C-alpha positions as CSV (number, residue, x, y, z in Angstrom):
1,M,-24.7,-14.1,-10.2
2,K,-23.2,-10.6,-9.6
3,N,-26.4,-9.0,-10.7
4,L,-28.3,-11.2,-8.2
5,N,-26.0,-10.1,-5.4
6,I,-26.4,-6.4,-6.3
7,I,-30.2,-6.7,-6.5
8,S,-30.3,-8.5,-3.1
9,L,-28.1,-5.9,-1.5
10,S,-30.2,-3.1,-3.0
11,F,-33.4,-4.8,-1.8
12,M,-31.9,-5.1,1.7
13,F,-31.1,-1.4,1.9
14,F,-34.6,-0.7,0.6
15,L,-36.2,-2.8,3.3
16,F,-33.9,-1.6,6.1
17,P,-33.1,2.1,5.4
18,G,-31.4,2.3,8.7
19,L,-28.4,0.5,7.3
20,L,-27.7,3.5,5.1
21,T,-27.4,6.0,7.9
22,S,-24.0,6.9,9.2
23,A,-25.0,6.5,12.9
24,H,-23.4,3.1,12.9
25,A,-20.2,4.4,11.3
26,E,-19.9,7.2,13.8
27,D,-19.5,4.7,16.6
28,Y,-16.1,3.6,15.3
29,K,-12.9,5.5,15.2
30,V,-10.9,4.7,12.0
31,G,-7.4,5.7,11.3
32,A,-5.0,5.4,8.4
33,V,-1.2,5.1,8.4
34,N,1.3,5.5,5.6
35,A,3.7,2.7,6.5
36,I,6.2,3.7,3.9
37,R,6.5,7.2,5.4
38,V,6.9,5.7,8.9
39,L,9.6,3.4,7.6
40,E,11.5,6.3,6.0
41,K,11.3,8.3,9.2
42,H,12.0,5.5,11.6
43,P,14.9,6.6,13.9
44,Q,16.8,3.3,13.3
45,A,16.4,3.3,9.5
46,E,19.3,5.7,8.8
47,V,21.6,3.8,11.2
48,I,20.9,0.5,9.5
49,R,21.3,2.1,6.1
50,A,24.7,3.4,7.0
51,V,25.8,0.1,8.6
52,I,24.8,-1.9,5.5
53,E,26.5,0.6,3.2
54,K,29.7,0.4,5.2
55,E,29.5,-3.4,5.3
56,F,29.2,-3.6,1.5
57,A,31.6,-0.8,0.6
58,P,34.6,-3.1,0.0
59,R,32.7,-5.3,-2.4
60,D,31.3,-2.2,-4.2
61,Q,34.8,-0.9,-4.6
62,Q,36.0,-4.2,-6.1
63,L,33.1,-4.0,-8.6
64,V,34.1,-0.5,-9.6
65,A,37.7,-1.6,-10.0
66,G,36.5,-4.5,-12.1
67,Q,34.4,-2.2,-14.3
68,K,37.4,0.0,-14.8
69,S,39.6,-3.0,-15.7
70,V,37.1,-4.2,-18.3
71,K,36.9,-0.7,-19.8
72,E,40.6,-0.5,-20.1
73,L,40.8,-3.8,-21.9
74,E,38.0,-2.7,-24.3
75,D,39.8,0.6,-25.0
76,R,43.0,-1.3,-25.7
77,L,41.1,-3.6,-28.0
78,T,39.6,-0.7,-29.9
79,K,42.8,1.3,-30.0
80,D,45.3,-1.4,-30.7
81,G,43.1,-4.1,-32.3
82,E,44.0,-3.2,-35.8
83,V,47.8,-3.5,-35.3
84,M,47.7,-6.7,-33.2
85,S,48.2,-10.2,-34.6
86,E,45.1,-12.3,-35.1
87,S,46.0,-14.5,-32.1
88,E,46.7,-11.5,-29.8
89,R,43.4,-9.9,-30.7
90,A,41.5,-13.1,-30.2
91,K,43.1,-13.6,-26.8
92,L,42.2,-10.1,-25.8
93,E,38.6,-10.5,-27.0
94,R,38.3,-13.7,-24.9
95,D,39.8,-11.9,-21.9
96,V,37.2,-9.0,-22.3
97,I,34.3,-11.5,-22.6
98,N,35.5,-13.5,-19.6
99,K,36.0,-10.5,-17.4
100,K,32.6,-9.1,-18.4
101,R,31.0,-12.4,-17.5
102,D,32.8,-12.6,-14.2
103,L,31.9,-9.0,-13.5
104,K,28.3,-9.6,-14.2
105,R,28.2,-12.6,-12.0
106,S,29.9,-10.6,-9.2
107,Q,27.4,-7.8,-9.6
108,D,24.5,-10.2,-9.4
109,E,25.8,-11.8,-6.3
110,F,26.5,-8.4,-4.7
111,R,22.9,-7.2,-5.5
112,E,21.4,-10.4,-4.1
113,D,23.5,-10.3,-0.9
114,F,22.8,-6.6,-0.5
115,N,19.0,-7.1,-0.9
116,F,19.0,-10.1,1.4
117,R,20.8,-8.1,4.1
118,R,18.7,-5.0,3.7
119,N,15.5,-7.1,3.9
120,E,16.7,-8.9,7.0
121,E,17.2,-5.6,8.8
122,L,13.9,-4.1,7.4
123,A,12.0,-7.0,8.8
124,K,13.2,-6.1,12.3
125,I,12.1,-2.4,11.8
126,Q,8.8,-3.5,10.4
127,K,8.0,-5.4,13.6
128,D,8.8,-2.2,15.6
129,I,6.5,-0.3,13.2
130,I,3.6,-2.7,13.6
131,D,4.0,-2.7,17.4
132,A,4.1,1.2,17.4
133,I,0.9,1.3,15.2
134,Q,-0.9,-1.0,17.5
135,Q,0.2,0.9,20.6
136,V,-0.8,4.3,19.1
137,A,-4.2,2.9,18.1
138,K,-4.8,1.6,21.6
139,D,-3.6,4.8,23.2
140,N,-5.8,6.9,21.0
141,N,-8.9,4.6,21.1
142,Y,-8.9,3.7,17.4
143,D,-11.1,0.8,16.5
144,V,-9.6,0.2,13.1
145,V,-6.3,1.3,11.5
146,L,-5.8,0.8,7.8
147,S,-2.5,0.8,6.0
148,D,-2.0,3.0,3.0
149,I,-1.7,-0.1,0.8
150,A,-5.4,-0.9,1.1
151,V,-6.7,2.7,1.5
152,V,-8.1,4.5,-1.5
153,Y,-8.7,7.7,0.4
154,A,-8.1,8.8,4.0
155,S,-8.8,12.3,5.2
156,P,-6.0,14.1,7.0
157,K,-7.9,13.9,10.3
158,S,-7.8,10.1,10.2
159,D,-4.1,9.9,9.2
160,I,-2.1,8.8,12.3
161,T,1.2,8.4,10.5
162,N,2.8,11.3,12.4
163,L,1.6,9.9,15.7
164,V,3.3,6.6,15.0
165,V,6.5,8.4,13.9
166,E,6.5,10.5,17.1
167,Y,5.8,7.3,19.2
168,L,8.9,5.6,17.6
169,K,11.0,8.6,18.2
170,G,9.8,8.9,21.8
171,Q,10.7,5.3,22.7
172,G,14.1,6.7,23.8
173,Q,17.4,5.9,22.2
174,V,17.5,4.3,18.8
175,K,17.3,0.5,19.4
176,E,20.3,-1.3,18.0
177,T,19.9,-4.7,16.5
178,K,22.3,-7.5,17.5
179,E,24.0,-7.3,14.0
180,T,24.3,-3.5,14.1
181,T,26.0,-3.7,17.5
182,E,28.3,-6.5,16.5
183,T,29.2,-4.6,13.3
184,K,30.1,-1.5,15.2
185,E,32.1,-3.4,17.8
186,S,34.1,-5.2,15.1
187,G,34.9,-1.9,13.4
188,Q,33.6,-2.9,10.0
């Protein structure tokens, strides 16, 4: 079936050689944008990153303290395990296992909460980026703009990433999301 499609396509180009000319392609202005680079340079990205880090800092400190506590118990078990009674050593081993399990659970919850919060904020930024790409494309008369995810190659002259970044920076002050404003106001 694939061969039949290739043969049909080749036959069509043979019958209509005008399809192979670039005259049709020159009528369109195509651009490419590196969305990841735009996201990294978005004016609001650093603000959101700082707010989220500040929001999660207390829990991160608790996890570090928990790791330190587990390490101290493990060191005590290694150092004093030989001289402890069987029941003391067994109790300490259970304590180490239980604290490790609790710590792992807390780390997993922290990671999930952190990722959820970060993705929540990134979704807002992504909407700004899409709006900016669309506006830059309209302002510069692009017919098609491709994202770097689907582009195999784009020449530097078709890359509009810097135009989008400049557009985002030129929108005035960094927009603050409702959560960012509330977090700043509450002093967290």
